[in-house]
C-alpha positions in Angstrom: 2.9 -4.2 26.8 1.5 -0.8 28.3 -0.5 1.7 26.0 2.5 3.9 25.4 4.4 1.1 23.7 4.3 1.4 19.6 5.5 -0.2 16.6 8.6 1.5 15.0 7.5 2.1 11.5 10.6 2.3 8.7 9.5 4.1 5.4 12.3 3.9 2.9 12.8 7.4 1.1 11.1 6.0 -1.9 8.3 4.9 0.1 7.7 8.1 2.0 8.1 10.1 -0.9 5.4 8.1 -2.8 2.9 7.8 0.2 3.5 11.8 1.0 1.9 12.5 -2.7 -1.3 11.0 -1.5 -1.7 13.3 0.9 -2.6 16.3 -1.6 -4.6 14.3 -3.9 -8.3 13.7 -4.0 -9.4 10.4 -1.9 -5.4 10.1 -1.4 -4.8 8.8 -5.2 -1.1 7.9 -5.3 1.0 8.3 -8.6 1.6 6.0 -11.0 5.2 8.0 -11.9 7.3 10.1 -9.7 8.4 13.5 -10.3 11.1 12.9 -12.9 8.2 11.4 -15.0 9.4 7.4 -14.1 6.7 4.7 -13.3 7.0 4.7 -9.7 9.0 1.0 -8.4 6.5 -1.8 -8.3 8.2 -3.4 -5.2 7.7 0.3 -3.5 4.0 0.3 -4.4 3.7 -3.8 -3.3 5.5 -3.2 0.2 2.9 -0.3 0.8 0.1 -2.1 0.0 1.6 -5.4 1.9 2.5 -2.9 4.8 -1.8 -1.6 4.7 -0.3 2.1 4.0 -1.5 2.1 0.6 -4.5 -0.1 -1.0 -5.6 -0.9 -4.6 -8.3 1.7 -5.7 -9.5 0.7 -9.1 -8.3 -1.7 -12.0 -6.7 0.1 -14.9 -8.2 -1.0 -18.1 -5.5 0.2 -20.4 -2.7 -0.9 -18.1 -4.1 -3.8 -16.2 -0.7 -4.9 -14.9 -0.4 -1.0 -13.2 -1.6 -1.0 -9.9 -3.7 2.2 -9.1 -3.6 2.9 -5.2 -4.7 5.5 -2.7 -3.6 5.9 0.7 -5.0 4.4 3.4 -5.8 5.8 7.0 -2.9 3.5 8.2 -0.8 5.2 5.8 -1.8 8.6 6.7 -1.3 8.1 10.3 2.3 6.8 9.9 3.2 9.5 7.8 1.7 12.0 10.7 3.6 10.0 13.4 7.0 10.5 11.1 6.1 14.0 11.1 5.5 14.3 14.7 
């Protein structure tokens, strides 16, 4: 494999929308709710964490089952590449 080969990253529309919201937030904080006020699908969160695009940030003491995440450097790079 030469240096020009790259893996193709495929984000679902929901994953991309969620991750993009972290670009404008302090420290890349990702929202718990979508723009319509619904809780972000936990499968979207899990997939993004599993892929390294997001990472758990801190425990939510009021809602321990909710995962508070932030965008990672890898996630930022994936979004930048998709926009290139």
